[in-house]
N, C-alpha and C positions, 0 to 999 in steps of 0.2 A: 136155183134163187127162187124165192116166194114172190111172183110178180103178179099185180093185179093190172092185167093188160087193158082193162076196159077202162080205168082211169088214169093210169100212169102210161100215157101214150104219147110221149113227146121228148126230144132231147131239149134241154133248157140251157142257154148260154147267158152267162153274166156278162154284160157289156160295161167296159171301163170308158167313160167319155174322154179321158185323157189318152187313152191308146187303144184304138180299134185294131185289134190285132188279127191280121190274115191268118197266121199260123192256128189260133185258136178256133177261128171260124172254119178254117178249112177242115182240121180234126172232127169238129161238131158236125159239119155238114157230112162228111164221109161216115161218119157213125150212124147218122139219121138215114142215110141211104142203106148202109149195112143192115138197119134194123127195120125198114119201112116204116119210119116215123117222120111226122114234121118237126121242124126246127123252130123254136120259139127263142127270140132275141129280147132279153128283158134289162132294162135300166132303172136303178132306183136312185131317188133324189132323197139324200138325207135331211131330216127335219132342221128348221132354223132355231137356233138355241134360244132367241129372244123374239117370239112372234109379235110383239107389239113394237119392234124396233121400226123407225121410219124408212129404213133402206131394205127391209125384210121382203117386201113384195117384188120391188125391182130386182132385187138379186135373186129371189126365187124363180121369178119368169126368166131370167138371163139362165139360170141352171135347167130349167125347162127346155129352153131354145137349144142349148148345147147339147142336153139329152137327146132331143128329137133328131138334131142334125147328127149325132153320133149313130143312132139307130138307123137312120135312113143310109147313112155311109154303109154300116155293117151289113144290111139288107142287100144293098147293089152289090157288095162284094160276094156275099153268099150266092146271089142270082147268076153271078158271073162264072163262079166256080161250078154251080150245080143248077141250071137253069129249070130243070123240071123238080126240084125239092120244093115242097111247100113251106113257106117260111113266113111267120107273123112276127110282129114287134109289140112291144107293151113298155109304156112309161109308168112306173109308180112311185109313190111316195113312201119313205121309210129308210131305215138303215139297211144297205145293200145286203150284207150277210143274212140278217132276221128275214128280209123279204124274200131272198133266194131259197132259204131254208123252207119257209111256209109254202112257197109255189112249188119246190120239189116234191114236198110232202104230198100235195094235193095232185100234182100233175106228171112229174118227170120219172123217166128210167133212169136218165143220167143227167148229171149237170156238169157243165163245163165251164171253166174260167181261164183267165190268163195269170201269170206272174210277173210283177214287176220288180222281183228280187228285192224286196224291201228287208231290212234288218228284222230280226225277232223282236225286239221291243217296238219297232215302227208298226209291225204287223198286227202285234197285240193292242197297242194304244191308240193307234190314228183313227181317227172317225170314220174313214172309208176302208177300213180293213175288212177283208172278205175271206183271203184263203183260208186262215188258221181256223176262225170260228165257223166256216162252211164245212171245213173238211171234218172238224169235230163234232158237228151237230146234224148234218143232213141226214135223211132218212133213205137216201139213195146214194149209189157210188158218186162220188165227186172226182173230176178229172181236172188236174192243173198242168196246164200245158205251159211250161217254162221255156223248154226247149223243144226242137222238133222231133218227132218219131224218126227212126232211122231204118229207111227202106232199101239201102243199097244192097242188101243181102236177101235173097229168097230161098226157102220161105222167111218172112219175118219172124221175130222171136219176141215173145212177151215173157218177162221175167217176174216171178212170183216169190215172195218170201214166205217161207213155212218154218213153223215150228212146234206143230202138232194142237196148237191152242184153237178155241172156236173162232176167234178173229181171222186166223190164217186159213180156216176151213172155208169161211166164207169168201176169203180172195182166192182160193182155188177153185171155188164154183164159178165166180165171176171169170177167172181167166181162162178156165176151160171152155166155157161158153164164147167168149171175146176170140179165142183163137179158132173156135170152129167157123164162127161167122167169117174170119178174115183169110182162113185157110193158113194160119201161122203155128209156129212151134211154141212150146213151153218149155223154159227153163226154169225148173223147181229148184230153189237155193234154201239150204237150211244152214244158217251161220252158227257157229259154235264159238262162243265166248267164254274163254276158260277162265275160270277164277283166278285170283291173285295167288290164293293158297290151294294147290291141286292135290287132290287125292286119286288113289286107283289108277287104273290102266288106261293111258290116253288110246291106245289102238280099240281096247274094247269099248271106251265110250264114244269112239268115232263110229265103230261098227254098229253100235246100238242106234245112234242117230240117224245112220243110212237106213236101217230097218224101220225106225219109225217114219223116216221120209217116203219109204216105198209103201207103207201102210196108209198114210195119208193120202197118196196119190192112187192107190189101186181101184177105189170106186171110180174115180173120174177118168182114168184111163180106159175103163170098161165102157163107159157111158159114151165117151167120144173118142173111138177107136181111130179116127180118122186124124186126129192130132198127134204129132210128133212130140216126144217128152224126152228132155235129158234132166237128171238128177244131180245136184252136187251137194255135198257136206264140206263147208268151208269153215277154217278157223279164222278169227279176228272179229272186228266190231261190226255189227250188222248194218249200219249206216254205211260204213265205208265199203263193205263189200258189195253191197247191193248197188250202191252208186257205182263201183267198177263194173258191175255186171250191165248197167243201164247205159253204158258208152255206146254200144251199138244195136240197142233194143227199141222195139216198137213203143214199149210202156214198161214200167215197173209197178206191180200190184201188190198192195199190202192191206192187211185187216186193220181197222180200228179198235184199238184197246185201251183199256186203263183210264184212269183219272190222271191227266196231267197235272202240270203245275199252275193251270189256270182255272178258278172256279167255275164250275158249270161245264166245263169242256172235257170232252173225252177224246183225247189225242195221245198217242204213245209217242215216246222219244224217237224211235226209229221213223215213225211216218214224219214227225216235225222235222228231223235231220234230212230225209230225204226230199222234202218240199225245198231245201235248200242246196241240196248237192247232187240230186240226180241229174243225168244229161239227156234225159228223154221225159216225156208226160208221165206224172204220177197219178195213179188212180188208188184211192182210198175207199175201202168197202166196208160199211157197217156190218154188224153181225146179222141184223135183221133188215135185209132189204126189201123193196117194195116189190 
């Protein structure tokens, strides 16, 4: 991972004034401790559509008051969880996803947000939508904590989707670094989605994918010899298979890829599906990370 540690030296958390989520704060605080970084809690107030309207100022001040209260509540929760962790709060103006993207590009190693499980149209079209545009555009890894990580089994396990592409290579890089920090294992999964019209030998095709998966992992297993690794080549739909693997995982990690169906966004269908289906936190990694 190409990090600029001098400037990107914090874990950034997007706070939702309607839902100050303790699992989100706990995940971010633990990660900040693991990486010896401070935590910044950020809440952004969307602009008023009609700034000349007579009710604009009272409404805006009400939103600011709500935001300040939510930030104070979140900061108190973090201090209760991690008393020695440096934590700051910031209230800014602007659309939340855009503000988080700007702040992440300038300062953050990771940005962490919660998920209220909106429908896909709601996530795309609502004024407060954060998850999809943030996961699509942020210049650092984005962690969406919709479900808690699973810690019942030790060592914990990080699932990473691999397909030999550049985005999945970025996901592998992040996954091995994270696993080493956590003392966790890596489960590398290559999902083989057979076409409707199949040609050739299925066994040979499966063997070829196992070979490619081994090659994709080789450099990382050498760099992180302390990290236990398992490899799987599975048949089926990538979203379904990775969601199943997430059932008892610490997190599922995927690379950001391709141009999706929404102008200006870069979010593949697998990532989009996992944001709705995964049973643990989802970490989306851009190809060029900070």
